[in-house]
C-alpha positions in Angstrom: 42.0 65.9 71.8 44.8 66.6 74.4 48.5 66.4 73.7 50.0 63.2 75.2 50.7 64.6 78.6 51.8 62.6 81.6 48.9 61.8 83.9 48.9 59.5 86.9 47.5 56.1 85.8 44.1 55.6 87.4 43.2 51.9 87.3 40.7 50.6 89.8 38.1 47.9 90.3 34.6 49.2 90.7 33.2 48.9 94.2 30.2 46.7 95.0 27.9 49.7 95.5 28.9 51.1 92.1 27.9 47.8 90.4 24.7 47.6 92.5 23.8 51.2 91.5 24.3 50.2 87.8 22.2 47.0 88.2 19.4 48.9 89.8 19.4 51.6 87.1 19.3 48.9 84.4 16.5 46.9 86.2 14.3 50.0 86.4 15.0 50.9 82.8 14.1 47.3 81.8 10.8 47.6 83.7 10.0 50.8 81.9 10.8 49.1 78.6 8.5 46.2 79.4 5.6 48.5 80.5 5.8 50.8 77.5 5.2 48.4 74.6 5.4 49.8 71.1 5.5 53.4 72.2 8.8 52.9 74.0 11.3 55.8 73.7 14.5 54.5 75.2 16.2 57.9 75.7 13.1 59.3 77.4 12.7 56.2 79.6 16.4 56.4 80.6 16.0 60.2 81.4 13.0 59.3 83.6 14.9 56.6 85.5 18.0 58.8 86.1 15.8 61.6 87.3 14.7 59.5 90.3 16.1 60.8 93.5 17.5 57.4 94.5 19.9 57.6 91.5 21.2 61.1 92.2 24.6 61.6 93.7 25.4 64.8 95.7 23.5 67.0 93.3 20.6 66.5 90.8 22.0 65.6 87.4 21.5 67.8 84.3 19.3 65.6 82.1 18.5 68.3 79.5 19.3 68.0 75.8 20.3 65.0 73.9 23.4 64.1 76.0 25.8 63.3 77.2 24.2 63.7 80.6 26.6 64.4 83.4 25.2 62.6 86.5 27.9 63.7 88.9 30.5 62.0 91.1 29.7 58.9 93.1 31.0 58.5 96.6 34.3 57.0 95.3 35.0 60.3 93.4 34.4 58.7 90.0 32.4 60.6 87.3 29.2 59.0 86.0 27.6 60.0 82.7 25.0 58.8 80.3 26.5 58.8 76.8 24.7 58.5 73.5 26.8 57.8 70.4 25.3 57.9 66.8 28.7 57.1 65.3 31.8 55.1 66.0 34.4 56.8 68.2 37.6 54.8 68.2 40.0 56.0 70.8 42.0 55.2 73.9 42.4 56.7 77.4 46.1 56.3 78.1 46.0 56.8 81.9 42.4 56.0 82.8 40.3 52.9 83.2 36.8 53.2 82.0 33.7 51.1 82.6 30.8 51.2 80.1 27.4 49.7 80.7 25.2 49.5 77.6 21.6 50.5 78.2 20.2 50.2 74.7 21.2 50.1 71.0 19.0 51.3 68.1 20.0 48.5 65.8 22.8 46.1 66.9 26.3 46.8 68.1 29.6 45.1 69.0 32.5 46.3 71.1 35.9 46.6 69.4 38.9 46.0 71.5 42.4 44.3 71.4 42.9 41.2 73.4 46.0 40.3 75.6 47.6 38.7 72.6 47.3 41.9 70.5 44.5 40.4 68.4 41.4 42.4 67.5 38.1 41.3 69.1 34.5 42.1 68.5 32.2 41.4 71.5 28.5 41.5 71.1 26.8 44.3 73.0 24.1 43.1 75.3 21.9 45.5 77.1 22.9 45.6 80.8 26.4 44.3 80.0 29.7 45.7 81.2 32.7 46.7 79.1 35.9 47.3 81.2 38.6 49.2 79.3 42.0 49.2 81.0 44.2 52.2 80.7 45.6 52.4 77.2 43.1 49.9 75.8 41.8 51.0 72.4 38.0 50.6 72.2 34.9 51.6 70.2 31.3 50.5 69.9 30.5 49.7 66.2 27.4 48.7 64.3 27.2 44.9 64.2 29.6 43.8 61.4 27.8 42.2 58.5 24.4 43.6 59.4 22.7 46.6 57.7 23.1 49.7 59.9 19.9 51.6 60.5 20.0 55.4 59.7 19.1 56.1 63.3 21.8 53.8 64.8 22.7 54.8 68.3 24.2 53.2 71.4 23.5 54.5 74.9 25.6 53.6 77.9 26.5 54.7 81.4 30.2 55.4 81.8 32.0 55.4 85.1 35.4 57.1 84.9 38.1 58.2 87.3 38.6 61.7 85.8 37.3 64.0 83.2 38.2 62.1 80.0 38.7 65.3 77.9 42.2 65.4 79.4 42.9 61.7 78.5 41.2 60.9 75.2 43.6 60.1 72.4 43.6 58.8 68.8 44.8 55.2 68.3 47.9 54.2 66.5 48.0 53.2 62.8 48.5 49.6 63.9 45.3 49.7 65.8 43.5 51.3 62.9 44.7 48.4 60.6 43.4 45.8 63.1 40.1 47.6 63.3 39.8 47.5 59.5 40.8 43.8 59.5 37.8 42.8 61.7 35.2 45.5 60.9 35.8 45.7 57.2 35.9 49.5 57.0 38.5 52.1 57.5 38.7 53.3 61.1 37.3 56.7 61.9 40.0 59.3 62.6 39.0 59.3 66.3 38.0 62.0 68.6 
């Protein structure tokens, strides 16, 4: 986790072609899911979709290993990656907007955030959905509150970000941790 350094704030709206790229990736992933039946392996299906040339940016992505998979920069200079989280990572990006597009969840999930009135919110995760995190907004994907968490719980999403987030990922405040506990019913993880 970096020290809290001053970075220029990068807050943007996604362009139409970025949203269309994401819709196309999800549509092809959904088709693969429907065709596979009981033998469906979501990570391998996503790997196969992202390996198609029409989804490559300037270079072919590195789709080896268990992830994250760095897909490259789109024509707007924003980084695109496929991320797979087996645990909660509560954090904030002080100077960076992030956009997350859930592809699948093993189990069920909700998105934790804080609304404009400073209240904690849990939003159901829907495959193919879109979570927009403004600069400074605390966020995390969590197993669905009140439901048993499977041992193999995992959420996979495509992230579109304006910079390498290693330089702008921070722990949340104690106040945010208390709000997290209020709605999730568990202590917040320490963060990244």
